[in-house]
C-alpha positions as CSV (number, residue, x, y, z in Angstrom):
1,M,152.7,105.8,3.3
2,N,153.2,107.6,0.0
3,V,152.1,111.0,-1.0
4,A,149.2,109.7,-3.2
5,D,147.9,107.9,-0.1
6,D,147.9,111.1,1.9
7,K,145.7,112.9,-0.7
8,T,143.3,110.0,-0.8
9,I,143.0,109.8,2.9
10,V,142.4,113.6,3.2
11,R,139.7,113.4,0.5
12,E,137.9,110.4,2.1
13,Y,138.3,111.8,5.6
14,F,136.7,115.1,4.8
15,N,133.9,113.5,2.8
16,S,133.0,111.2,5.8
17,T,133.6,111.4,9.5
18,G,135.9,114.4,9.1
19,F,133.2,116.4,7.5
20,D,130.8,115.9,10.4
21,R,133.5,116.8,12.9
22,W,134.9,119.9,11.1
23,Q,131.4,121.2,10.1
24,R,130.7,121.4,13.8
25,I,134.0,123.0,14.6
26,Y,133.6,125.6,11.8
27,G,130.0,126.3,12.8
28,D,128.5,128.0,15.8
29,G,126.7,125.0,17.4
30,E,127.6,123.2,20.6
31,V,131.0,121.4,20.6
32,N,133.3,119.9,23.3
33,K,136.1,121.9,24.9
34,V,138.8,120.6,22.5
35,Q,136.7,121.4,19.4
36,L,135.9,124.8,20.8
37,D,139.6,125.5,21.3
38,I,140.3,124.5,17.7
39,R,137.4,126.6,16.5
40,T,138.7,129.6,18.4
41,G,142.2,129.2,17.0
42,H,141.1,128.7,13.4
43,Q,138.9,131.8,13.6
44,Q,141.8,133.8,15.0
45,T,143.8,132.8,11.9
46,V,141.0,133.8,9.6
47,D,140.5,137.1,11.4
48,T,144.2,137.9,11.1
49,V,144.1,137.3,7.3
50,I,141.0,139.5,6.9
51,G,142.6,142.2,9.0
52,W,145.7,142.2,6.8
53,L,143.6,142.5,3.6
54,E,141.3,145.1,5.0
55,A,144.3,147.2,6.2
56,D,145.5,147.5,2.6
57,K,142.2,149.2,1.8
58,N,141.8,147.7,-1.7
59,L,139.9,144.5,-0.9
60,A,137.1,145.2,-3.3
61,E,139.6,145.4,-6.2
62,L,141.2,142.0,-5.6
63,S,140.8,138.6,-7.2
64,I,141.4,136.0,-4.5
65,C,141.9,132.2,-4.7
66,D,141.0,130.5,-1.4
67,A,142.7,127.1,-1.9
68,G,141.3,124.6,0.6
69,C,138.3,126.7,1.5
70,G,136.6,124.3,3.8
71,V,133.1,125.5,4.7
72,G,133.8,129.0,3.5
73,S,135.0,130.6,6.8
74,L,137.3,132.9,4.9
75,S,135.8,133.0,1.4
76,I,132.4,134.3,2.5
77,P,133.6,137.2,4.5
78,L,136.0,138.3,1.7
79,A,133.1,138.1,-0.8
80,I,130.9,140.2,1.5
81,D,133.7,142.8,1.6
82,G,133.7,143.0,-2.2
83,A,136.6,140.8,-3.3
84,K,136.1,138.4,-6.2
85,V,136.7,135.0,-4.7
86,Y,137.4,131.6,-6.3
87,A,137.2,129.0,-3.6
88,S,138.1,125.3,-3.9
89,D,138.4,122.3,-1.6
90,I,139.3,118.6,-2.1
91,S,136.1,117.6,-0.3
92,A,132.8,117.7,-2.2
93,K,130.9,117.8,1.1
94,M,132.9,120.8,2.3
95,V,132.2,122.7,-0.9
96,S,128.5,121.9,-0.7
97,E,128.3,123.2,2.8
98,A,130.3,126.3,1.8
99,Q,127.8,127.0,-1.0
100,D,124.9,126.6,1.3
101,R,126.4,129.1,3.8
102,A,127.2,131.5,1.0
103,V,123.6,131.5,-0.2
104,Q,122.5,132.3,3.4
105,A,125.0,135.1,3.8
106,L,125.0,136.6,0.3
107,S,122.3,137.6,-2.1
108,N,124.8,137.4,-5.0
109,T,125.4,133.6,-5.2
110,V,127.8,134.1,-8.1
111,N,130.5,135.2,-5.7
112,P,132.3,133.3,-4.3
113,T,132.7,130.7,-7.1
114,F,133.1,127.3,-5.5
115,A,134.7,124.2,-7.0
116,V,135.8,120.7,-5.9
117,Q,139.5,120.6,-6.7
118,D,142.8,119.6,-5.1
119,L,145.6,122.1,-4.9
120,E,147.5,120.6,-7.8
121,S,144.7,120.9,-10.3
122,L,144.1,124.6,-9.6
123,T,144.5,126.9,-12.6
124,G,144.1,130.6,-13.3
125,S,145.7,133.8,-12.2
126,Y,144.7,135.8,-9.0
127,H,146.0,138.8,-7.3
128,T,146.2,136.9,-4.0
129,V,146.3,133.2,-3.3
130,I,145.5,132.0,0.2
131,C,145.9,128.5,1.7
132,L,145.0,128.1,5.3
133,D,145.3,124.9,7.4
134,V,145.9,122.6,4.5
135,L,149.7,122.0,4.5
136,I,149.3,120.1,7.8
137,H,147.9,117.2,5.8
138,Y,151.0,116.8,3.6
139,P,154.7,115.9,4.1
140,Q,157.4,118.4,3.3
141,E,158.3,117.1,-0.2
142,K,154.7,117.4,-1.3
143,A,154.3,120.8,0.5
144,D,157.2,122.1,-1.7
145,E,155.3,121.1,-4.9
146,M,152.0,122.5,-3.6
147,I,153.4,125.9,-2.5
148,S,155.3,126.3,-5.7
149,H,152.2,125.6,-7.7
150,L,150.2,128.1,-5.6
151,C,152.9,130.7,-6.2
152,S,152.5,130.2,-9.9
153,L,148.9,131.3,-9.6
154,A,149.6,134.4,-7.6
155,Q,150.2,137.7,-9.4
156,S,151.2,139.7,-6.3
157,R,150.7,137.9,-3.0
158,I,150.4,134.5,-1.3
159,I,149.3,133.9,2.3
160,L,149.9,130.5,3.9
161,S,149.4,128.9,7.3
162,F,151.1,125.8,8.6
163,A,151.8,124.0,11.8
164,P,155.4,125.0,12.7
165,K,157.9,122.2,13.3
166,T,159.4,123.2,16.7
167,F,160.8,121.1,19.4
168,F,157.8,121.7,21.6
169,L,155.2,120.9,19.0
170,T,157.1,117.8,17.8
171,I,157.0,116.5,21.4
172,L,153.3,117.2,21.6
173,K,152.7,115.4,18.3
174,K,154.6,112.4,19.5
175,I,152.6,112.0,22.6
176,G,149.3,112.4,20.8
177,S,148.3,115.8,22.1
178,F,148.4,117.7,18.9
179,F,145.1,116.1,17.7
180,P,143.5,114.6,20.8
181,G,141.5,111.4,20.5
182,P,141.8,108.4,18.3
183,S,140.9,108.4,14.6
184,K,139.7,112.0,14.6
185,A,142.0,113.5,12.0
186,T,144.4,112.7,9.2
187,R,148.1,112.5,9.7
188,A,149.5,115.8,11.0
189,Y,152.7,117.0,9.3
190,L,154.7,119.8,10.9
191,H,156.9,122.1,8.7
192,R,160.0,124.1,9.5
193,E,159.4,127.8,8.8
194,V,162.8,128.2,7.2
195,D,161.8,125.5,4.7
196,V,158.6,127.3,3.8
197,V,160.3,130.6,3.5
198,K,162.9,129.1,1.1
199,I,160.2,127.7,-1.1
200,L,158.5,131.1,-1.3
201,E,161.8,132.9,-2.0
202,K,162.7,130.3,-4.7
203,N,159.4,131.3,-6.4
204,G,160.2,135.0,-6.2
205,F,158.3,136.0,-3.1
206,T,159.5,137.8,0.0
207,V,157.8,137.5,3.4
208,Q,156.1,140.8,4.4
209,R,153.9,140.0,7.4
210,Q,153.8,137.1,9.8
211,A,151.7,136.0,12.8
212,M,151.3,133.0,15.1
213,T,148.1,131.6,16.5
214,R,148.5,129.5,19.5
215,T,145.7,127.9,21.7
216,R,145.9,124.7,23.7
217,F,145.2,122.4,20.7
218,Y,145.7,124.7,17.6
219,F,149.0,126.0,16.4
220,S,149.3,127.9,13.2
221,R,152.1,130.0,11.7
222,L,150.9,132.5,9.2
223,L,153.0,134.1,6.4
224,E,152.2,136.7,3.8
225,A,154.7,137.0,1.0
226,T,154.7,139.3,-2.1
227,R,156.5,139.5,-5.4
């Protein structure tokens, strides 16, 4: 399967059965135990990022690109805290859902600004670029291009999450435990942390903060890097 096929599969998945599944996971309605575990893990990652940004005490002064925003789990809280947020996702259905949630949460519907875009077509310049739980859908050679492009948009900081390629997670993936159940997700690609760090360093960034979210079915390595 080539890289172009991966992107097409991701777009079609999150505009169809994937949207229904992840809308429930990212919401607060009733879900099964596996989906609840993934919801918990994803929210922990979002909370960690928000905690980092709030700790710097300048969130209201920042322009932020949320690349792969999903249903707005990160974009909306950042906008509530005063950041100027540009949020995008490859899935039109995800963006529509995010816009609806933003209208419910914010009286100012101008912020966040939402758009249907893949990572490669993003343009502009932002203080901080954030990309959570997206790299898992793409192989390493494509991830290199995508991270480098995101770095070109970031004036000062980039925050990324990815599923780390460790012996333990590789075994889990091979036996089908990484994403339980048939036909419920796109291909899951693991990435070595050393490779991600090298890409960041190649683009002039140095890792400053890092964290790991680990639940039964959700594994995410989080890196913050600055120029």
